[in-house]
C-alpha positions in Angstrom: 82.0 99.5 129.3 85.6 98.5 129.5 87.8 101.4 128.4 90.4 99.3 126.6 87.8 97.9 124.2 86.1 101.1 123.2 86.1 102.3 119.6 85.3 105.8 118.4 82.6 106.3 115.7 82.9 109.7 113.9 80.1 111.1 111.7 80.8 111.8 108.1 77.8 114.3 108.1 74.9 114.5 105.7 75.1 115.5 102.0 75.7 119.1 102.9 78.3 118.3 105.6 76.0 119.2 108.5 76.8 117.3 111.7 80.3 116.2 110.6 82.5 115.3 113.5 79.9 114.2 116.0 81.1 111.1 117.9 79.7 107.9 119.5 81.7 105.4 121.5 80.9 101.7 121.3 82.5 98.2 121.5 82.9 95.5 118.9 83.8 91.9 118.9 87.3 92.0 117.5 87.5 88.3 116.8 84.5 88.2 114.4 84.9 91.7 112.9 88.3 92.4 111.3 87.4 95.3 109.1 86.5 98.9 110.3 82.9 99.5 111.2 80.6 101.7 109.2 77.1 102.2 110.7 74.1 104.5 110.2 73.2 106.2 113.5 71.1 109.2 114.6 73.0 112.5 114.5 71.4 115.0 116.8 73.2 118.0 115.1 71.9 117.1 111.6 68.7 115.7 113.2 68.7 112.6 110.9 70.5 109.3 110.5 74.0 109.7 109.0 77.0 107.4 108.4 79.5 106.9 111.2 82.9 105.4 110.5 85.3 103.9 112.9 88.4 106.0 113.7 91.4 105.4 116.0 90.4 106.2 119.6 
């Protein structure tokens, strides 16, 4: 992956706050997506799918 197009996805955690702060790095098509990403991905700390929000890298 090209380093200049990476975005940082940070976990919000589950309802108890477990797994908050876990990160994934990904890319996005900046021409078609103008808003910040919010995805559900697997969080290995909480051992379940949690919401990840885009933060400044």
